[in-house]
C-alpha positions as CSV (number, residue, x, y, z in Angstrom):
1,X,90.5,-119.2,60.0
2,X,87.6,-116.9,60.5
3,X,86.7,-115.6,64.0
4,X,83.2,-117.0,65.0
5,X,82.4,-113.8,66.9
6,X,82.8,-111.5,64.0
7,X,79.4,-110.8,62.4
8,X,77.2,-108.0,61.2
9,X,76.2,-105.2,63.4
10,X,72.6,-106.4,63.6
11,X,73.7,-109.8,64.8
12,X,75.9,-108.2,67.5
13,X,73.0,-106.0,68.6
14,X,70.6,-108.9,68.8
15,X,73.1,-111.0,70.7
16,X,73.6,-108.1,73.3
17,X,69.8,-107.8,73.4
18,X,69.4,-111.5,74.2
19,X,72.0,-111.6,76.8
20,X,70.7,-108.4,78.5
21,X,67.2,-110.0,78.6
22,X,68.5,-113.1,80.2
23,X,70.6,-111.2,82.7
24,X,67.7,-109.0,83.6
25,X,65.3,-111.9,84.1
26,X,67.7,-113.9,86.3
27,X,68.6,-110.9,88.5
28,X,65.1,-109.5,88.7
29,X,63.2,-112.7,89.4
30,X,66.1,-113.9,91.6
31,X,65.8,-110.9,93.8
32,X,62.0,-111.2,94.0
33,X,62.5,-114.8,95.0
34,X,64.8,-113.7,97.8
35,X,62.0,-111.4,99.1
36,X,63.2,-108.0,97.9
37,X,60.5,-105.4,97.0
38,X,59.7,-104.5,93.5
39,X,61.8,-101.4,93.2
40,X,64.9,-103.3,94.4
41,X,64.1,-106.0,91.7
42,X,64.0,-103.4,89.0
43,X,67.5,-102.1,90.1
44,X,68.8,-105.6,90.3
45,X,67.4,-106.3,86.8
46,X,69.2,-103.3,85.4
47,X,72.5,-104.3,86.9
48,X,71.9,-108.0,85.8
49,X,71.4,-106.8,82.2
50,X,74.4,-104.6,82.3
51,X,76.5,-107.4,83.8
52,X,75.5,-110.0,81.4
53,X,76.5,-107.7,78.4
54,X,79.8,-106.8,80.0
55,X,80.5,-110.4,80.8
56,X,79.9,-111.7,77.3
57,X,81.9,-108.7,75.8
58,X,85.0,-109.5,78.0
59,X,84.6,-113.3,77.2
60,X,84.6,-112.5,73.5
61,X,87.9,-110.5,73.7
62,X,89.6,-113.2,75.7
63,X,89.4,-111.4,79.1
64,X,91.5,-108.4,78.2
């Protein structure tokens, strides 16, 4: 049976881009909603994007 996560490199890139945008938006706007300043929200957005990509990468490999 084929692996549903195996795809072309463009598809993997677009998936990573989508998850990083979602993670950045959640972390950035979440920190603004909690009352942090804009520079802290930018830092939170960066780590949110990084965390989302790492999380989906680990989930794809089965948590290795």
